[in-house]
Every structure is written in C-alpha cells, then in structure tokens.
C-alpha positions in Angstrom: -6.4 19.5 26.3 -6.9 18.7 22.6 -4.7 15.6 23.1 -7.0 14.6 25.9 -10.0 14.2 23.7 -9.9 10.5 23.7 -12.8 8.4 22.5 -13.5 5.4 24.9 -13.1 2.0 23.3 -16.6 1.1 24.4 -18.0 4.1 22.6 -16.1 3.3 19.4 -17.5 -0.3 19.4 -21.0 1.0 20.2 -20.9 3.6 17.3 -19.8 0.9 14.9 -22.7 -1.3 15.8 -25.2 1.5 15.3 -24.1 2.7 11.9 -22.2 -0.3 10.6 -21.0 -1.9 7.5 -22.3 -5.4 6.9 -20.0 -8.3 8.1 -19.5 -10.6 5.2 -15.8 -11.6 5.2 -14.2 -14.7 6.8 -10.6 -15.5 7.6 -10.0 -17.1 4.2 -11.3 -14.0 2.3 -9.2 -11.8 4.6 -6.0 -13.7 3.9 -6.8 -13.5 0.2 -7.5 -9.7 0.7 -4.0 -9.4 2.1 -2.3 -11.6 -0.5 -4.3 -9.7 -3.2 -2.9 -6.4 -2.1 0.7 -7.5 -1.2 1.5 -9.8 -4.1 1.3 -7.7 -7.2 2.4 -4.2 -6.4 6.1 -4.8 -5.5 6.7 -7.7 -7.8 4.8 -6.8 -10.9 5.3 -3.0 -10.6 8.2 -2.0 -8.4 10.9 -4.5 -9.3 12.4 -2.0 -11.8 12.5 0.9 -9.4 13.9 -1.3 -6.6 16.7 -2.6 -8.9 17.6 0.9 -9.9 18.2 1.8 -6.3 19.9 -1.4 -5.0 20.9 -3.6 -8.0 20.9 -7.3 -7.0 20.6 -6.0 -3.4 16.9 -5.9 -4.2 16.7 -9.3 -2.5 18.1 -7.9 0.7 15.7 -4.9 0.4 12.7 -7.3 0.3 14.1 -9.0 3.4 14.6 -5.7 5.3 11.1 -4.4 4.4 9.6 -7.8 5.2 11.2 -8.0 8.6 9.9 -4.5 9.6 6.5 -5.5 8.3 6.4 -8.7 10.4 6.9 -6.8 13.6 4.4 -4.2 12.5 1.9 -6.9 11.7 2.3 -8.4 15.1 1.3 -5.1 16.7 -1.5 -4.7 14.2 -2.9 -8.1 15.0 -3.4 -7.5 18.7 -5.1 -4.1 18.3 -7.1 -5.1 15.2 -8.6 -8.0 17.1 -9.3 -5.8 20.2 -11.0 -3.0 18.1 -12.7 -4.8 15.2 -14.0 -1.6 13.5 -13.3 0.1 10.2 -10.7 2.8 10.4 -7.4 0.9 11.0 -4.7 3.0 12.6 -6.9 6.0 12.8 -9.5 4.3 15.0 -6.8 2.8 17.2 -5.1 6.1 17.7 -8.4 7.8 18.5 -9.0 5.3 21.3 -5.6 5.7 22.9 -3.9 9.0 22.0 -6.8 11.3 21.3 -8.5 13.1 18.5 -5.7 15.4 17.2 -3.2 12.6 16.7 -6.0 10.4 15.3 -6.7 13.0 12.7 -3.0 13.1 11.7 -3.0 9.4 11.3 -6.3 9.3 9.3 -5.0 12.0 7.1 -1.7 10.1 6.5 -3.7 7.0 5.6 -5.7 8.9 3.1 -2.4 9.8 1.4 -1.1 6.2 1.7 -4.1 4.5 0.1 -5.0 7.0 -2.6 -1.4 7.5 -3.8 -0.7 3.8 -3.7 -3.8 3.0 -5.8 -2.5 5.6 -8.3 0.9 3.9 -8.4 -0.6 0.5 -9.1 -2.8 2.0 -11.8 0.3 3.3 -13.5 1.9 -0.2 -13.2 -1.1 -1.8 -14.7 -0.9 0.6 -17.6 2.6 -0.6 -18.4 1.4 -4.2 -18.7 -1.6 -3.2 -20.7 0.3 -1.2 -23.3 3.3 -3.5 -23.4 1.7 -7.0 -23.4 -1.9 -6.6 -24.4 -1.7 -3.9 -27.0 1.8 -4.3 -28.3 2.5 -8.0 -28.1 -0.9 -9.3 -29.0 -2.4 -6.7 -31.2 0.7 -5.0 -32.6 -0.7 -1.6 -31.5 1.7 1.0 -30.1 -0.1 3.8 -28.4 1.7 7.2 -28.8 3.9 8.2 -25.8 1.7 11.2 -25.0 -1.1 8.8 -24.1 0.9 6.3 -22.0 3.1 8.4 -19.8 3.3 11.6 -17.8 5.5 14.6 -18.8 9.3 13.9 -18.7 9.8 16.7 -16.2 7.6 14.7 -13.8 9.7 11.6 -14.5 7.4 10.2 -17.1 8.9 9.8 -20.6 10.2 12.1 -23.3 7.1 13.1 -25.3 4.8 12.0 -22.5 1.6 14.0 -21.6 -1.0 11.8 -19.8 -1.4 8.1 -18.9 -4.8 7.3 -20.3 -4.9 3.6 -19.5 -4.1 4.3 -15.8 -7.1 6.7 -15.7 -9.4 4.2 -17.2 -8.5 1.3 -14.8 -8.8 3.6 -11.7 -12.3 4.6 -12.7 -13.4 1.1 -13.6 -12.3 -0.3 -10.2 -14.0 2.6 -8.4 -17.3 1.6 -10.1 -16.8 -2.0 -9.0 -16.3 -1.0 -5.4 -19.4 1.2 -5.4 -21.5 -1.8 -6.5 -20.6 -3.8 -3.3 -17.9 -5.3 -1.0 -18.9 -9.0 -1.2 -18.9 -8.9 -5.0 -15.5 -7.3 -4.9 -14.2 -10.0 -2.5 -15.3 -12.8 -4.8 -13.7 -11.2 -7.8 -10.5 -10.7 -5.8 -10.3 -14.4 -4.8 -10.1 -15.4 -8.5 -7.5 -12.8 -9.3 -5.3 -13.8 -6.3 -5.2 -17.4 -7.7 -4.2 -16.0 -11.1 -1.3 -14.0 -9.6 0.0 -16.8 -7.5 0.0 -19.2 -10.4 1.8 -16.7 -12.6 4.5 -15.9 -10.1 5.0 -19.6 -9.4 5.6 -20.2 -13.1 8.0 -17.3 -13.2 10.1 -18.8 -10.3 10.1 -22.3 -11.9 11.3 -20.9 -15.2 13.9 -18.4 -14.0 15.7 -19.8 -11.0 17.3 -22.8 -13.0 18.6 -20.3 -15.5 20.1 -17.9 -12.9 23.7 -17.0 -13.5 25.7 -16.1 -10.3 27.7 -13.6 -12.3 24.6 -11.4 -12.5 24.6 -11.0 -8.7 28.1 -9.3 -8.8 28.4 -6.6 -7.6 25.6 -7.5 -5.2 25.4 -4.0 -3.7 26.5 -1.5 -6.4 25.1 1.4 -4.3 26.0 -0.1 -0.9 23.7 -1.2 1.9 23.1 2.4 3.0 23.1 5.2 0.5 22.7 8.0 3.1 19.6 9.5 4.7 17.3 11.2 2.1 19.2 9.7 -0.8 16.7 6.9 -1.5 19.4 4.5 -2.8 21.2 1.4 -1.6 19.6 -1.7 -0.2 17.9 0.3 2.6 16.7 3.0 0.2 15.2 0.3 -2.0 13.6 -1.3 1.1 12.0 2.1 1.8 10.4 2.0 -1.7 9.6 -1.8 -1.6 7.9 -1.4 1.7 5.0 -0.1 -0.4 4.5 -3.6 -1.6 3.5 -4.9 1.8 0.7 -2.4 2.5 -1.8 -5.2 2.0 -1.7 -6.5 5.5 -3.0 -3.3 7.0 -5.8 -3.2 4.5 -6.9 -6.5 6.2 -7.2 -4.7 9.5 -9.1 -1.9 7.8 -11.7 -4.5 6.8 -12.2 -5.7 10.4 -15.7 -4.2 10.8 -16.9 -6.2 7.8 -15.4 -9.4 9.2 -17.2 -12.3 10.8 -15.6 -13.3 14.2 -12.8 -10.6 13.8 -11.1 -11.6 17.1 -9.9 -14.8 15.4 -10.0 -14.0 11.7 -8.1 -10.7 11.6 -4.8 -12.0 13.2 -4.9 -15.0 10.8 -5.4 -12.8 7.8 -2.7 -10.4 8.8 0.1 -12.8 9.6 -0.8 -15.4 7.1 -0.8 -13.1 4.1 2.5 -11.6 5.1 4.3 -14.9 5.5 3.2 -16.2 2.1 4.1 -13.0 0.3 7.6 -12.5 1.7 8.7 -15.9 0.4 7.3 -15.1 -3.1 9.0 -11.7 -3.1 12.5 -12.9 -2.5 12.3 -15.9 -4.9 10.9 -13.8 -7.7 13.6 -11.1 -7.2 16.3 -13.8 -7.3 14.9 -15.1 -10.6 14.6 -11.7 -12.2 18.1 -10.6 -11.3 19.8 -14.0 -11.8 18.6 -14.3 -15.4 19.1 -10.8 -17.0 20.9 -8.9 -14.3 19.6 -6.0 -12.2 22.4 -3.5 -12.2 21.3 0.2 -11.9 22.2 2.9 -14.5 24.8 5.0 -12.8 25.3 8.7 -13.2 28.7 10.4 -14.0 29.5 10.4 -10.2 29.0 6.6 -10.0 25.7 6.9 -8.1 22.5 5.5 -9.5 20.1 8.0 -11.2 17.0 8.4 -8.9 14.1 6.1 -9.8 11.3 8.0 -11.3 13.5 11.0 -12.2 13.7 12.9 -15.5 17.4 11.9 -15.8 16.6 8.2 -15.6 13.7 8.6 -18.1 16.1 10.1 -20.6 18.7 7.3 -20.1 16.1 4.6 -20.6 15.1 6.2 -23.9 18.6 5.4 -25.2 18.9 2.1 -27.2 21.8 0.7 -25.1 19.6 0.8 -21.9 16.1 0.2 -23.3 16.2 -3.6 -22.6 17.6 -3.4 -19.0 15.5 -4.6 -16.1 15.5 -1.1 -14.5 14.0 0.5 -17.6 11.1 -1.9 -18.1 7.5 -0.9 -17.4 6.5 -4.6 -17.2 9.5 -6.1 -15.5 8.6 -9.8 -15.1 7.1 -10.3 -18.5 10.2 -8.5 -20.0 12.5 -10.9 -18.1 10.8 -14.0 -19.5 10.9 -12.6 -23.1 14.6 -11.9 -22.7 15.4 -15.5 -21.7 13.4 -17.2 -24.5 10.0 -17.7 -22.9 8.1 -15.1 -24.9 4.8 -17.0 -24.8 5.0 -17.5 -21.0 6.1 -13.8 -20.6 3.0 -12.8 -22.5 0.8 -15.0 -20.3 2.4 -13.4 -17.2 1.7 -10.0 -18.7 -1.9 -11.1 -19.1 -2.0 -12.3 -15.5 -0.7 -8.8 -14.4 -3.2 -7.1 -16.6 -6.1 -9.2 -15.2 -4.9 -9.3 -11.5 -3.4 -5.8 -10.7 -6.8 -4.3 -10.6 -7.4 -6.4 -7.5 -4.6 -4.4 -5.8 -6.2 -1.1 -6.8 -9.5 -2.4 -5.6 -8.2 -3.3 -2.1 -6.3 0.0 -1.7 -9.4 2.0 -2.7 -11.4 -0.2 -0.4 -9.1 0.7 2.6 -9.0 4.4 1.7 -12.8 4.8 1.4 -13.3 3.1 4.7 -10.9 5.5 6.5 -12.8 8.5 5.1 -16.1 6.7 6.0 -15.1 6.4 9.7 -13.7 9.9 9.9 -17.0 11.2 8.6 -18.9 9.0 11.0 -17.0 10.6 13.8 -17.9 14.1 12.6 -14.3 15.1 11.6 -15.3 15.2 7.9 -18.7 16.2 6.5 -21.4 13.7 7.4 -22.5 13.4 3.8 -19.3 11.4 3.1 -20.5 8.5 5.3 -23.7 8.0 3.3 -24.4 4.4 2.6 -26.1 3.6 -0.7 -29.6 2.1 0.0 -29.2 -0.7 -2.6 -25.4 -1.4 -2.7 -24.8 -0.9 1.0 -21.4 0.8 0.3 -20.1 4.4 1.1 -20.7 5.4 -2.5 -20.1 9.2 -2.1 -16.6 8.9 -0.7 -15.8 6.1 -3.1 -16.6 8.2 -6.1 -14.5 11.2 -4.8 -11.5 9.0 -4.0 -11.6 7.3 -7.4 -11.5 10.6 -9.2 -8.5 11.8 -7.2 -6.7 8.5 -7.8 -7.3 8.7 -11.5 -5.9 12.3 -11.6 -2.6 11.3 -9.8 -2.2 8.2 -12.0 -2.5 10.4 -15.1 0.7 12.4 -14.6 3.2 10.7 -12.1 5.5 7.7 -12.5 5.1 4.6 -10.4 8.4 5.0 -8.4 7.6 8.6 -7.2 4.0 7.6 -6.3 5.2 4.6 -4.2 7.7 6.7 -2.2 5.0 9.3 -1.4 2.6 6.6 -0.3 5.2 5.1 1.9 5.7 8.3 3.9 2.0 8.1 5.1 2.2 4.3 5.6 5.3 4.4 7.9 3.8 7.2 10.1 0.6 5.2 10.5 2.4 2.0 11.4 4.6 3.7 14.0 1.5 5.1 15.7 -0.1 1.7 15.8 2.9 0.3 17.7 2.8 3.2 20.2 -1.0 2.6 20.6 -0.5 -1.1 21.4 2.1 -0.4 24.0 0.0 2.3 25.6 -3.1 0.1 25.7 -1.2 -2.5 27.6 -0.6 0.1 30.3 -4.0 1.9 30.3 -6.4 -1.0 29.7 -4.5 -4.2 30.8 -7.7 -6.1 31.6 -9.5 -5.8 28.3 -9.8 -9.1 26.5 -7.0 -9.8 24.0 -7.6 -13.0 22.0 -4.3 -12.3 20.2 -1.4 -10.9 22.3 1.7 -9.6 20.5 4.6 -11.8 21.8 7.6 -9.9 23.4 5.9 -6.5 23.0 8.7 -4.9 24.9 10.9 -5.8 21.9 8.4 -5.9 19.0 6.9 -2.5 19.7 10.1 -0.5 19.9 11.5 -2.5 16.9 8.4 -1.4 14.8 8.8 2.3 15.8 12.6 2.3 15.1 12.1 0.4 11.8 9.5 2.8 10.5 11.5 5.9 11.4 14.6 4.3 9.8 12.9 3.5 6.5 11.2 6.9 6.4 14.6 8.6 6.7 15.8 6.5 3.8 13.1 7.7 1.4 14.2 10.3 -1.2 14.1 13.8 0.4 11.2 14.9 -1.8 9.0 12.1 -0.6 9.9 12.8 3.0 8.9 16.4 2.6 5.4 15.4 1.2 4.3 14.0 4.6 4.8 17.2 6.7 3.3 19.3 3.9 0.3 17.1 3.6 0.0 17.0 7.4 0.0 20.8 7.5 -2.9 21.0 5.0 -4.7 18.4 7.2 -4.3 20.4 10.4 -5.8 23.5 8.7 -8.8 21.4 7.7 -9.1 19.9 11.2 -9.1 23.3 13.0 -11.4 24.9 10.4 -13.9 22.1 10.4 -13.2 18.9 12.3 -12.3 20.3 15.7 -15.7 22.2 15.9 -17.8 19.5 14.1 -16.4 16.5 16.0 -19.0 14.4 17.7 -16.7 13.7 20.6 -16.0 17.5 20.9 -19.8 18.1 21.1 -20.1 15.4 23.8 -21.9 12.9 21.5 -20.5 9.7 22.9 -22.4 6.5 22.3 -21.9 3.9 25.1 -23.5 0.5 25.3 -26.6 0.6 27.5 -25.4 -2.5 29.5 -22.3 -0.7 30.7 -23.4 1.4 33.7 -19.8 2.1 34.6 -19.3 4.6 31.8 -21.1 7.9 31.7 -21.8 10.0 28.6 -21.4 13.7 28.7 
C-alpha cells in the first residue's frame, strides 16, 4: 500500500500556494537559467574528461547526449507546465506513482545537484589557478592546495582543493541573499560565457586540421557496459553538462505564467546549447588533437583515475587536451592566441559560478519541497523573513558541496551526479505517460508530441547511458538509495503529511474530499 500513497495534483498545487516561493521569473530569465547551467559545465570543465574517454568521438558523444536530452526535455515540458511547483521530478512522481518512489527520486536529485555543484566548483578552481593566478600574477599555488589526493584521482602531492571550497561557499551565500538577485547576476554571466565560446569557435574552426580527427573513435563507439569509455561512455559523462534544462523546471513555482514560460525555457535553452557544444568540441579537437592516453592494453586510462593523474604529471603528456584543467583556454594558448586564451580563462572564472549557483538553487528547492511535505524535518523548509529564501537548507547544502569539491576530481564527480540524473529523468518520462492515462482531461498547455515514441525513447536512453557509466559510478546510486530508504522508513514514512492525512485541497473543488 505504500506505493498507493499518492498525493492528488490538486493538493500539490494548493499546498504550493499556501506556503509558496515568490514568483519573480519570466520566460527570458528561465531560458537564461537553462543556458547558464548547460553552457559551462561540459564545455569549460568536462572537455578533457570526455576526450580521454572518446578522443575526437567527443563530438558524437555530445550529439548522443543531446538527443537523449531533447526527448527527456519534451517529457519534462509537458509535466512541468501541468504541475508548476518546486520539486521537479520529485513532485511529478509524488502525484503519479506515490510517496515511496517520489522519495527515491527526490533523494536521487539531491545526489545529482549537490555532486554536480561540487564538480563545477572543481572545474572553476582549474581556471582560477591556471589563468588568474598563474598567467596574470605569476603565482603557482602548491599542489596540496589545488587538488585532492592522488589515490582519489587528484594529483601527485595533492591534499585539498582550497579554491573549490571557497567558490562553493561564496555562491551559497549569494543564494541565501535572494533568488531575483541571483537571476540578475546570472543574466550577465550567461552573456559573458556565450561571447567567450563564440570567440573560441571563430578562432579555432579555421585552424582545424582534419588529421587531428583520425582516428575518430580510438576507443570505439561502445566500450562495453560499465567501462565508461568509447563515444557512448563519453556521452554518459557529458550528459552531466545538460542538467540545466531540468533546473528550469525546478524553478517552476517561482515563475510567472509557468504554463507558457517553462516549456519555452526548457526547449529553448537545450537547442541553443547543443549547437554550441558540438562546434566548440570540433574546434578544440581540430586544432590540438583530442586523442586519449592509452594504457598498456590499448584501452584509455579511466578519466579521474590515479593512473591517468600519474600519466598527466609526465612531461610528454602535460600539454595534451586530456590533461588540462582549463581545456579551452589551454587550446587557445597552444595555437598562438595566448591573450584570447587568458580572456576565455577569465570568462570561465567569472561565469562558472553561475552554474554552481543554479545547481545549488535546484538542490535546495528539492530539499525545501520534501521538507514541506513532511518527509524531511520541517525546519529545513524555513523561509528567511528578510531574504525570502530557504536559508537553512541552502547553508547545509553549501557545506556538503564544499566538502566534496575539496577532495574529488571533476570527472568522478560528474559520473556520480549523472547516476542520479538519469534515474530522475526516466521517472519523469514514466510519470508523463501514466498521467495521460490516469488524468487525460487535465489542461495541458504543452503536449509532448508523439509521446508513444518520445516517452519510451527517454526511458531507454536513460537506462542505456546509465549502463555506460563507469561501474563505480553506477554502484553509487543503489548505495545512496539504500541510505535514503533507511531515512525514509525511520523518519519520512511516519512524519509524512500525506501519511497523517494532511491533504490540502482547494476549497472551490467539492469533488475531492480530504481525509
């Protein structure tokens, strides 16, 4: 019967109105939110890890990941416009498949957003130490302050990534001050990122050498389930870079006219970003090459591994794309555009915090809604009287993100985040298809076209990419899920508002009775 504890849609919408976040965002801000999260992570941060897995096939990896994201976004758009409340896939699952599965989705989203924010913090640290400190000020921080331990895939002599900790805590403070301020800052940062990447494309594509694309697929299209290599293995990692579009749906409760604005924000941001991704990947690989470092068996060393970290410390590999902590700035310096490379490094330094901001924004809103439903302690959903933000959960999340960023490399963090992401996306597709059957008459201002094809394609694509993550990353999700289930049965199952019969229904709907 635990699966039958389903929260009616009308109750979800009524609860949101009673204890709600202030609606301040329009379609333009939402699209910028999506672009701000999507453009940045994969291109500025994950290009190196993707190239180590797939070589020049990184371009194909972006296309594969983008295709799966597009079908997932179409499912998201329909349900986000129908249920314009904070909580994203968690809320959608609660209204269709019940509380237990909703808990598992919410718990997976916590993993997704928090670990992803840690990953981008580590990526920002690479640009800060490489461009800002080294290129401009001639300061070289000791390795023990800029990387985690080598046994965790950091660097020989590494101990802790201090810059990553600092940026994670700074962004947490900005989010606690207020959402609309955050959105205004983000709009400026998105413009900086798009300008920087446009300049990169203009400078690199004319200098591309077709010889650098050969072999195009040094590790093949498919490296084998659990291997994390090949074009599909790279796609499973690169998928992390598209997380921005579901952060848009997480912000639905704070959006003006969500029925129209959320679908525009979702699909618009995805389309713009996919084009950028493939062009930038082509420019990077075409100019300096993107071949992986192969082990003695002819198979690429795993990205984020101790073995790769030791190889990249050797002089003959140090300048390769796959070893760079600031890939795009490094590419421009290698082809004679040092000044522009440094400017791009500045752009990443200035703009990557917007990615961390949006990921933290999404994560805190998931916690906020779970607490509002009674599945987590009520104190987590406290709204600050002056700032009007969920400040308690924001502070806790920021601390956890800073801790993870201190010790783990970006590639490993991205793969772990993807495990949670893919599970949540799959559940959204199932929820959309179930709602078409169980609630066919509810107003849908956006209907997913060809749902009979798009829905199953989303589910199959998510499962396929999950199975192409490295085995260690795959195992994180069930382990994290088991911890979550213990918490649910010890606390959430008993404290749940729905379980206690607290269901808030609009007074003008006499057809629904509250227990």
